[in-house]
C-alpha positions as CSV (number, residue, x, y, z in Angstrom):
1,M,0.0,0.0,0.0
2,F,1.5,3.2,-1.1
3,F,0.9,6.7,0.5
4,Q,1.2,9.9,-1.7
5,T,2.2,12.9,0.3
6,T,2.1,16.5,-0.7
7,P,5.3,18.3,-0.3
8,V,5.3,21.0,2.2
9,K,6.9,24.3,1.0
10,F,8.5,26.6,3.6
11,Y,9.1,30.2,2.8
12,S,11.8,32.1,4.6
13,D,11.1,35.6,5.9
14,N,13.6,37.1,3.3
15,F,11.5,35.4,0.5
16,V,8.3,37.0,1.8
17,I,9.9,40.4,2.1
18,H,11.2,40.1,-1.4
19,K,7.8,39.1,-2.7
20,Q,6.2,42.1,-0.9
21,N,8.8,44.5,-2.3
22,K,8.2,43.1,-5.8
23,I,4.4,43.7,-5.5
24,F,5.0,47.1,-4.2
25,I,7.5,48.0,-7.0
26,N,4.9,46.8,-9.5
27,M,2.2,49.0,-8.0
28,N,4.5,52.0,-8.1
29,N,5.3,51.3,-11.7
30,M,1.5,51.2,-12.5
31,H,1.1,54.5,-10.6
32,Y,3.9,56.1,-12.6
33,K,2.3,54.8,-15.8
34,I,-1.1,56.2,-15.0
35,I,0.4,59.6,-14.1
36,G,2.5,59.5,-17.3
37,F,-0.6,58.8,-19.4
38,I,-2.5,61.7,-17.6
39,I,0.4,64.1,-18.3
40,S,0.7,63.0,-21.8
41,G,-3.0,63.3,-22.5
42,W,-3.0,66.8,-21.0
43,L,0.0,68.0,-23.0
44,L,-1.8,66.6,-26.1
45,F,-5.0,68.5,-25.3
46,V,-3.1,71.7,-24.7
47,S,-1.2,71.4,-27.9
48,L,-4.3,70.6,-29.9
49,T,-6.4,73.4,-28.5
50,A,-3.5,75.9,-29.0
51,K,-3.3,75.0,-32.7
52,A,-7.0,74.6,-33.2
53,Q,-7.7,78.2,-32.4
54,T,-9.8,79.6,-35.2
55,D,-10.6,83.2,-35.9
56,Y,-14.3,84.1,-35.4
57,L,-16.2,87.3,-35.8
58,A,-18.5,87.2,-32.8
59,E,-18.9,86.1,-29.3
60,I,-21.8,85.7,-26.9
61,G,-21.4,85.3,-23.2
62,V,-22.4,85.8,-19.5
63,N,-20.6,87.4,-16.6
64,G,-21.0,88.0,-13.0
65,G,-19.3,90.1,-10.2
66,L,-19.8,93.1,-7.9
67,S,-21.0,96.7,-8.4
68,Y,-20.8,99.8,-6.4
69,L,-21.7,103.5,-6.6
70,I,-19.6,106.6,-6.2
71,D,-22.3,109.1,-5.2
72,D,-23.4,111.7,-2.7
73,K,-23.0,109.2,0.1
74,S,-20.2,106.9,-1.0
75,S,-16.8,108.3,-1.9
76,L,-14.6,105.1,-2.0
77,P,-14.7,102.1,-4.3
78,F,-16.6,98.9,-3.2
79,Q,-18.5,100.6,-0.3
80,E,-21.9,98.7,0.0
81,P,-21.2,96.4,-3.0
82,A,-24.0,94.5,-4.6
83,I,-24.2,91.4,-6.8
84,D,-24.0,92.3,-10.5
85,W,-24.8,89.9,-13.6
86,G,-24.8,90.5,-17.3
87,L,-25.0,89.4,-20.9
88,I,-22.5,90.4,-23.7
89,Y,-22.3,90.2,-27.4
90,R,-18.8,91.1,-28.9
91,H,-18.1,91.6,-32.5
92,N,-14.3,91.2,-33.5
93,F,-13.4,93.3,-36.4
94,N,-9.8,92.1,-36.3
95,E,-7.3,90.9,-33.7
96,R,-6.9,94.3,-32.2
97,F,-10.2,96.1,-32.4
98,S,-13.6,94.9,-31.2
99,A,-17.0,96.3,-30.2
100,H,-19.4,95.0,-27.5
101,L,-23.1,95.4,-26.6
102,E,-23.7,94.5,-22.9
103,F,-26.5,94.4,-20.5
104,N,-25.8,94.4,-16.7
105,S,-28.3,94.2,-13.8
106,T,-27.6,95.0,-10.1
107,K,-29.2,96.3,-6.9
108,Q,-28.7,99.5,-5.2
109,I,-29.9,101.3,-2.0
110,F,-32.3,104.1,-2.7
111,Y,-32.3,107.0,-0.3
112,A,-34.7,109.8,0.5
113,G,-34.3,113.3,1.9
114,S,-31.0,115.3,3.0
115,A,-30.6,113.0,6.0
116,L,-29.5,110.1,3.6
117,L,-31.8,107.6,5.1
118,P,-32.1,104.3,3.1
119,V,-35.7,103.6,2.3
120,D,-35.5,100.7,-0.2
121,T,-33.3,98.4,-2.4
122,I,-34.2,98.8,-6.1
123,G,-32.9,97.3,-9.3
124,L,-30.5,99.1,-11.5
125,N,-30.2,98.1,-15.2
126,M,-27.4,99.3,-17.7
127,F,-26.9,99.0,-21.4
128,D,-23.4,99.7,-22.9
129,L,-22.2,100.0,-26.4
130,C,-18.4,100.2,-26.4
131,G,-15.3,100.0,-28.7
132,E,-12.4,97.9,-27.5
133,F,-8.7,97.9,-28.3
134,N,-6.5,94.9,-27.5
135,F,-2.7,95.4,-26.8
136,F,-1.8,92.1,-28.5
137,D,-3.2,90.3,-31.5
138,L,-5.8,88.1,-29.9
139,I,-5.4,85.0,-32.0
140,K,-2.7,82.4,-31.8
141,K,-1.2,81.9,-35.2
142,E,2.3,80.6,-35.8
143,Y,3.1,83.0,-38.7
144,K,2.0,86.2,-36.6
145,I,4.8,87.2,-34.2
146,Q,2.6,89.5,-32.1
147,S,-0.3,87.0,-31.9
148,R,-1.3,85.8,-28.4
149,S,-4.0,83.7,-26.7
150,F,-4.4,86.6,-24.1
151,S,-4.5,90.4,-24.1
152,P,-5.2,93.2,-21.8
153,Y,-7.6,95.8,-23.3
154,I,-9.3,99.1,-22.8
155,F,-12.8,100.2,-23.8
156,A,-15.0,103.3,-24.0
157,G,-18.3,104.2,-25.5
158,A,-21.9,105.3,-24.7
159,G,-24.5,103.8,-22.3
160,W,-27.9,104.1,-20.8
161,A,-28.8,103.2,-17.1
162,F,-32.2,103.2,-15.5
163,N,-34.1,102.3,-12.3
164,S,-37.5,103.0,-10.9
165,N,-36.4,106.5,-9.9
166,S,-34.4,107.9,-12.8
167,N,-32.8,107.1,-16.2
168,G,-30.1,108.8,-18.4
169,F,-27.1,108.4,-20.6
170,N,-23.6,107.7,-19.3
171,L,-20.1,107.3,-20.4
172,P,-18.8,103.8,-19.9
173,F,-15.0,103.2,-19.9
174,G,-12.6,100.8,-18.3
175,V,-9.9,98.1,-18.6
176,G,-10.0,94.3,-18.9
177,F,-8.1,91.2,-19.7
178,K,-9.1,88.5,-22.2
179,Y,-7.8,84.8,-22.5
180,K,-8.7,82.3,-25.1
181,V,-8.9,79.0,-23.1
182,G,-9.3,76.9,-26.3
183,H,-11.5,76.1,-29.2
184,R,-14.3,78.7,-29.1
185,I,-14.2,79.3,-25.2
186,N,-13.0,82.6,-23.8
187,L,-12.5,84.0,-20.3
188,N,-12.8,87.7,-19.6
189,A,-12.2,90.0,-16.4
190,K,-13.3,93.6,-16.6
191,W,-13.5,96.7,-14.5
192,A,-16.1,99.0,-15.9
193,N,-17.0,102.6,-14.9
194,R,-20.2,104.4,-16.0
195,L,-20.1,108.3,-15.5
196,M,-23.7,109.4,-15.3
197,F,-24.9,112.7,-16.9
198,H,-26.9,113.5,-13.8
199,D,-26.7,113.2,-10.0
200,R,-29.9,111.5,-8.8
201,I,-29.3,107.8,-9.5
202,E,-29.6,106.9,-5.8
203,G,-32.4,109.4,-5.0
204,I,-30.2,112.2,-3.8
205,E,-29.7,115.2,-6.1
206,G,-27.0,117.7,-4.8
207,K,-23.4,118.6,-5.0
208,L,-21.3,115.4,-5.3
209,N,-18.4,114.8,-3.0
210,G,-15.8,115.8,-5.6
211,T,-14.9,112.4,-6.9
212,N,-15.1,113.4,-10.5
213,F,-14.9,116.6,-12.6
214,L,-18.7,116.4,-13.7
215,K,-19.8,116.0,-10.0
216,N,-22.2,113.3,-11.2
217,D,-22.9,109.7,-10.0
218,L,-20.4,107.0,-11.0
219,I,-21.6,103.4,-11.4
220,S,-18.8,100.7,-11.4
221,T,-18.7,97.0,-11.8
222,F,-16.0,94.3,-11.5
223,T,-17.0,91.1,-13.4
224,I,-15.6,87.9,-14.6
225,G,-17.2,86.2,-17.5
226,V,-17.1,83.4,-20.2
227,S,-18.0,83.6,-23.8
228,Y,-18.4,81.3,-26.8
229,D,-17.2,82.1,-30.3
230,F,-19.3,81.7,-33.4
231,W,-19.6,83.1,-37.0
232,R,-16.3,81.9,-38.5
233,R,-14.2,84.4,-40.2
234,P,-13.3,83.9,-43.9
235,C,-10.0,82.1,-44.2
236,D,-6.9,84.1,-43.6
237,C,-4.5,81.6,-45.2
238,Q,-0.9,82.4,-45.4
239,N,-0.2,80.2,-48.5
240,R,-3.2,81.2,-50.6
241,N,-2.5,81.7,-54.4
């Protein structure tokens, strides 16, 4: 009668440690590969979006931020700030010159009497039509040395502001910064000032505190927005016959 026995395997501590180290090294290698794939994919995405920037004639977008008044009561920026939101249409004539039509809506404190007593919070709406000048060519093209995917800019134009108490024309002007994130998507930061042609936007009409030469109310907004390109510009090909 024969008995078949299964050999018993004994592992030394050194073998177990070696086995664990090998597993640990393999896991590290896998992590490095995953990180490498992520970095490679990100670099590929950035390179493709940078080369895929196409010149468009128009943008449409939204923005949001804060507003404040320089008036008979407030003489410093960002006193009693309020939430501001808006819509914008921008027409790009070329890489340097643009124009925008913008709507902004915010809230303001309405006062009554010479005692400057707040009586209500009312809505304030603004329409602006402005021309813009970019300091760089705002389109990334390899054959244009001055072209950039970003640019600071200045703007000025004409506007109309109104609430339930008053309405009137104003002079909008300010500075901003544009950045083309990728294909058709743009970011924009802007500080806009609107110098009114009167001194009663907040319900108080009198001599302003001397903050501007017209002694009129000043409405300011600081906003950050995103816009989408559309209406492709005709081809600006370098090697056309």
